VMD Tcl script that draws the C-alpha trace (Angstrom):
set ca {
  {-10.04 41.62 82.97}
  {-9.14 38.34 84.54}
  {-10.55 34.78 84.78}
  {-12.16 33.97 88.23}
  {-12.61 30.08 87.86}
  {-11.50 26.99 86.19}
  {-8.28 26.03 84.38}
  {-7.58 29.48 83.41}
  {-8.25 30.93 86.93}
  {-6.11 33.95 87.73}
  {-5.17 34.72 84.19}
  {-5.25 38.41 83.27}
  {-6.04 39.74 79.84}
  {-5.63 43.40 78.73}
  {-7.65 44.03 75.97}
  {-6.92 46.93 73.53}
  {-8.44 50.02 74.92}
  {-9.68 50.96 71.56}
  {-12.52 48.19 71.74}
  {-15.84 49.65 72.38}
  {-16.75 47.43 75.47}
  {-17.99 47.56 79.09}
  {-16.79 44.16 80.58}
  {-18.88 42.50 83.01}
  {-17.36 43.38 86.64}
  {-15.66 40.62 88.55}
  {-18.30 41.05 91.26}
  {-21.10 40.73 89.00}
  {-19.43 37.79 87.12}
  {-18.52 35.87 90.27}
  {-22.23 36.02 91.43}
  {-23.35 35.00 88.13}
  {-21.14 31.91 88.13}
  {-22.18 30.98 91.38}
  {-25.81 31.04 90.31}
  {-25.04 28.99 87.28}
  {-22.73 26.66 89.01}
  {-25.39 25.28 91.36}
  {-27.67 24.51 88.39}
  {-25.65 23.37 85.53}
  {-22.79 21.05 84.71}
  {-20.75 23.08 82.54}
  {-19.08 20.08 80.43}
  {-22.51 19.33 79.06}
  {-23.37 22.81 78.35}
  {-23.58 24.60 74.86}
  {-23.15 28.18 75.64}
  {-24.12 31.32 73.29}
  {-22.33 34.56 74.43}
  {-24.18 37.50 72.39}
  {-22.30 40.89 72.24}
  {-19.05 38.97 73.37}
  {-16.92 42.05 73.37}
  {-13.50 41.15 75.05}
  {-14.78 37.47 75.34}
  {-14.76 37.78 79.09}
  {-17.66 35.59 79.54}
  {-16.80 33.12 76.87}
  {-13.23 32.69 78.29}
  {-14.78 32.16 81.72}
  {-17.26 29.42 80.35}
  {-14.23 27.79 78.39}
  {-12.06 27.73 81.45}
  {-14.81 26.11 83.49}
  {-15.11 23.37 80.94}
  {-18.04 24.24 78.70}
  {-18.91 21.75 75.90}
  {-18.99 24.43 73.32}
  {-19.11 28.21 73.48}
  {-20.53 30.26 70.46}
  {-19.39 34.01 70.81}
  {-21.19 36.52 68.51}
  {-20.00 40.13 68.09}
  {-20.29 42.64 65.10}
  {-17.21 44.63 65.87}
  {-14.16 43.51 63.97}
  {-11.71 44.34 66.53}
  {-13.48 42.37 69.24}
  {-13.76 39.30 66.99}
  {-9.93 39.64 66.22}
  {-9.05 40.19 69.98}
  {-11.14 37.16 70.87}
  {-9.62 34.96 68.24}
  {-6.19 36.03 69.39}
  {-6.82 34.80 72.90}
  {-8.38 31.59 71.61}
  {-5.05 30.80 69.66}
  {-2.85 31.88 72.49}
  {-4.72 29.58 75.10}
  {-5.75 26.84 72.89}
  {-9.42 27.53 73.74}
  {-10.74 25.38 70.90}
  {-14.23 24.99 72.30}
  {-14.93 28.80 71.42}
  {-16.28 29.52 68.02}
  {-16.31 33.24 67.29}
  {-18.65 34.97 64.89}
  {-18.64 38.13 63.37}
  {-22.48 38.98 63.08}
  {-25.21 41.46 64.13}
  {-26.75 39.84 67.13}
  {-30.22 40.55 66.27}
  {-29.97 39.07 62.76}
  {-27.99 36.24 64.02}
  {-30.90 35.50 66.70}
  {-33.58 35.67 63.67}
  {-31.67 32.90 61.53}
  {-29.86 30.66 63.92}
  {-31.33 27.26 64.57}
  {-29.40 25.73 67.19}
  {-30.52 25.64 71.03}
  {-28.34 26.29 74.16}
  {-28.35 25.34 77.82}
  {-27.01 29.08 78.62}
  {-27.31 31.92 76.45}
  {-25.72 35.13 77.95}
  {-26.42 38.74 76.27}
  {-24.20 41.70 77.34}
  {-25.64 44.41 74.91}
  {-24.53 47.98 74.92}
  {-26.34 49.82 77.65}
  {-27.46 52.52 75.31}
  {-28.99 49.89 72.83}
  {-33.03 50.68 72.76}
  {-33.62 47.29 71.59}
  {-32.46 45.21 74.59}
  {-35.83 44.16 75.44}
  {-36.09 42.37 71.88}
  {-33.51 40.04 72.98}
  {-35.58 37.59 75.09}
  {-38.51 38.01 72.60}
  {-36.24 36.81 69.64}
  {-34.39 34.03 71.74}
  {-37.80 32.55 73.07}
  {-39.65 32.88 69.78}
  {-36.89 31.38 67.74}
  {-36.64 28.38 70.14}
  {-32.87 29.00 71.08}
  {-33.10 27.64 74.55}
  {-33.28 23.95 75.45}
  {-35.88 22.76 77.79}
  {-33.70 23.51 81.03}
  {-32.09 26.31 79.25}
  {-31.47 29.91 80.61}
  {-31.06 33.33 79.02}
  {-29.28 35.86 81.10}
  {-29.37 39.56 79.95}
  {-27.14 42.14 81.51}
  {-28.67 45.45 81.35}
  {-28.79 48.96 83.39}
  {-30.65 48.38 86.69}
  {-32.93 51.11 85.48}
  {-34.22 49.18 82.72}
  {-37.11 46.63 83.91}
  {-37.27 43.51 81.74}
  {-40.03 41.72 83.63}
  {-42.75 41.97 81.11}
  {-40.40 40.16 78.42}
  {-41.58 36.48 77.71}
  {-40.21 33.74 79.93}
  {-38.92 36.24 82.55}
  {-37.95 34.52 85.80}
  {-36.39 37.20 87.92}
  {-33.84 39.78 88.01}
  {-30.88 40.30 90.34}
  {-29.22 43.69 90.84}
  {-25.48 44.47 91.13}
  {-24.93 48.11 91.46}
  {-25.72 49.89 88.22}
  {-25.94 46.52 86.30}
  {-28.67 43.84 86.37}
  {-28.96 40.25 85.31}
  {-32.44 39.31 84.13}
  {-32.96 35.44 83.83}
  {-35.62 34.04 81.28}
  {-36.45 30.41 80.66}
  {-38.10 28.75 77.89}
  {-41.82 29.40 77.69}
  {-43.80 25.94 77.52}
}
mol new
graphics top color blue
foreach p $ca { graphics top sphere $p radius 0.5 }
foreach p [lrange $ca 0 end-1] q [lrange $ca 1 end] { graphics top cylinder $p $q radius 0.2 }
display resetview
């Protein structure tokens, strides 16, 4: 895993192989950040990274100057790993929380400009993510939810759906606040 932009550009991280993760590919990550870069000024963005895993996306946002990043994962090993990288590289804008993402979404009250979710592809409740985010008002007025999911899964019936972009076996579906 490597950081592809910002102050940490080029730094490689070797997360423990024991972590139950499937990091976003560099190709997909670069495409995603090109889309976001044209819409958002990261230094004024609060970002929520759900199912953060290795912290790949959180580190990328921090490297690019995000105002704040909240990273959520329920796996202790992932949380420990992300905290160790935060400490090593002084990424104080990242706050890691050990929590079940669905419970977190049901009770959390802060809203974000960007929410990124990269759940395990075999998780049957992936379509619930946009519903919980929209229903619990977790997006700002100009906010965007991005859900990474297997390309075979169609997310266009979920509330706030805007578009899907496909990158091989992975797709990003984009959702906006329902007004």
